[in-house]
C-alpha positions as CSV (number, residue, x, y, z in Angstrom):
1,X,47.3,166.2,212.9
2,X,47.2,169.5,214.7
3,X,49.9,172.4,214.2
4,X,51.4,171.6,217.3
5,X,52.3,168.1,216.2
6,X,53.3,168.5,213.0
7,X,55.9,170.8,214.2
8,X,56.7,168.4,216.4
9,X,57.2,165.8,214.3
10,X,59.2,168.4,212.4
11,X,61.9,168.5,214.9
12,X,62.0,165.1,215.9
13,X,62.6,164.1,212.2
14,X,65.6,167.4,211.9
15,X,66.4,165.8,215.6
16,X,66.9,162.1,214.4
17,X,68.4,162.7,211.2
18,X,71.0,164.9,212.9
19,X,72.0,162.3,215.7
20,X,72.0,159.5,212.4
21,X,74.4,161.8,210.6
22,X,76.9,162.9,213.7
23,X,77.2,159.0,214.3
24,X,77.4,157.9,211.0
25,X,80.7,160.6,210.4
26,X,83.4,161.3,212.4
27,X,83.9,164.7,210.4
28,X,80.7,165.9,212.0
29,X,81.3,164.0,215.1
30,X,84.1,166.0,215.9
31,X,83.2,169.2,217.1
32,X,79.6,168.5,216.5
33,X,78.0,172.2,217.9
34,X,81.1,174.2,215.5
35,X,79.3,171.6,212.5
36,X,75.9,173.2,213.5
37,X,76.6,176.6,214.5
38,X,78.4,176.5,210.7
39,X,75.7,174.7,208.8
40,X,73.5,177.5,210.2
41,X,75.0,180.5,209.7
42,X,75.8,179.1,206.0
43,X,72.0,178.6,205.6
44,X,70.8,182.3,207.4
45,X,73.8,184.6,206.6
46,X,74.4,187.3,208.7
47,X,72.3,187.0,212.0
48,X,72.5,188.4,215.5
49,X,74.4,186.6,218.1
50,X,71.1,186.4,220.3
51,X,69.1,185.0,217.6
52,X,71.6,182.4,216.9
53,X,71.8,181.8,220.3
54,X,68.1,180.9,220.5
55,X,68.0,179.0,216.7
56,X,70.8,177.1,218.0
57,X,68.8,176.3,221.8
58,X,72.3,177.0,223.3
59,X,72.6,179.8,226.5
60,X,74.3,183.2,225.1
61,X,77.5,182.3,227.0
62,X,78.2,178.5,225.7
63,X,77.6,180.5,222.1
64,X,80.3,183.0,223.0
65,X,82.7,180.6,223.6
66,X,82.0,178.5,220.9
67,X,82.0,181.8,218.8
68,X,85.6,182.2,220.3
69,X,86.4,178.8,219.2
70,X,85.3,179.6,215.6
71,X,87.1,182.8,215.7
72,X,90.0,181.7,216.5
73,X,89.9,178.9,214.1
74,X,89.1,181.9,211.4
75,X,85.9,180.6,210.4
76,X,83.3,183.3,212.0
77,X,83.6,186.9,212.7
78,X,81.2,189.1,214.9
79,X,80.9,192.3,214.6
80,X,78.7,194.9,216.8
81,X,74.8,194.9,215.3
82,X,74.2,198.2,213.8
83,X,71.0,198.9,215.6
84,X,71.3,197.2,219.1
85,X,74.7,197.9,220.6
86,X,74.0,195.2,223.3
87,X,74.6,192.1,220.8
88,X,77.0,191.0,217.6
89,X,76.4,189.9,214.2
90,X,78.0,186.9,213.7
91,X,78.8,186.2,209.8
92,X,81.0,183.3,208.2
93,X,83.9,184.2,206.6
94,X,85.6,182.9,203.3
95,X,87.3,180.4,205.3
96,X,84.1,179.3,207.4
97,X,82.2,179.3,203.9
98,X,84.6,176.3,202.6
99,X,84.1,174.5,206.3
100,X,80.6,174.9,206.1
101,X,80.9,173.4,202.5
102,X,83.2,170.5,203.7
103,X,81.1,169.1,206.7
104,X,77.7,169.5,204.4
105,X,79.0,167.6,201.7
106,X,80.7,165.5,204.6
107,X,77.3,164.6,205.6
108,X,75.6,164.2,201.9
109,X,75.0,160.5,202.3
110,X,72.5,161.0,205.2
111,X,70.4,163.0,203.0
112,X,70.2,160.2,200.4
113,X,69.1,158.1,203.5
114,X,66.5,160.8,205.0
115,X,64.7,161.1,201.6
116,X,64.5,157.5,200.4
117,X,61.6,157.1,202.6
118,X,59.7,159.2,199.7
119,X,59.0,159.2,196.3
120,X,59.6,161.7,193.4
121,X,56.3,163.1,193.8
122,X,56.2,163.2,197.5
123,X,60.2,164.3,197.5
124,X,59.0,167.7,195.0
125,X,56.0,168.4,197.4
126,X,58.7,168.1,200.3
127,X,61.1,170.5,198.6
128,X,58.1,172.9,197.3
129,X,56.8,172.7,201.2
130,X,60.3,173.2,202.6
131,X,61.0,176.0,200.1
132,X,57.1,177.9,201.3
133,X,58.8,177.9,204.7
134,X,62.0,178.9,204.3
135,X,60.6,182.4,201.8
136,X,58.4,182.7,204.8
137,X,61.3,182.8,207.4
138,X,63.1,185.1,205.2
139,X,60.1,187.1,204.7
140,X,59.7,187.8,208.5
141,X,63.6,188.6,209.2
142,X,63.9,191.1,206.6
143,X,60.9,192.8,208.9
144,X,62.9,192.6,211.9
145,X,66.2,194.3,210.2
């Protein structure tokens, strides 16, 4: 399998898993854009608004509207980016972290469904692979700051 095919397969599985999670859980289905944003920020930590839009795959204007609603709820805070005055840094507030945890727990049933296809050995190997990818991205992010 080529690198491109492998990456496409990974994204397909993530998309299908997310769709099943939302479809089977009303707490996530309501405001799924906000759920995606909360869960993404809880995994990344503070990130530039421009990068968050790219990660979520949405237009900057759409993200601004979404973040405005989330700010009103007290879930996120935007501060000027220290190195680039044209963009903002986005971070979860304590309330946002709590909401992300609540939504993550609501979706935990889907995690079991996703991993049920794997043997214990495959689960361990999958965890190691994902951890390596995460470390690589965090290293890249730290170089970009």
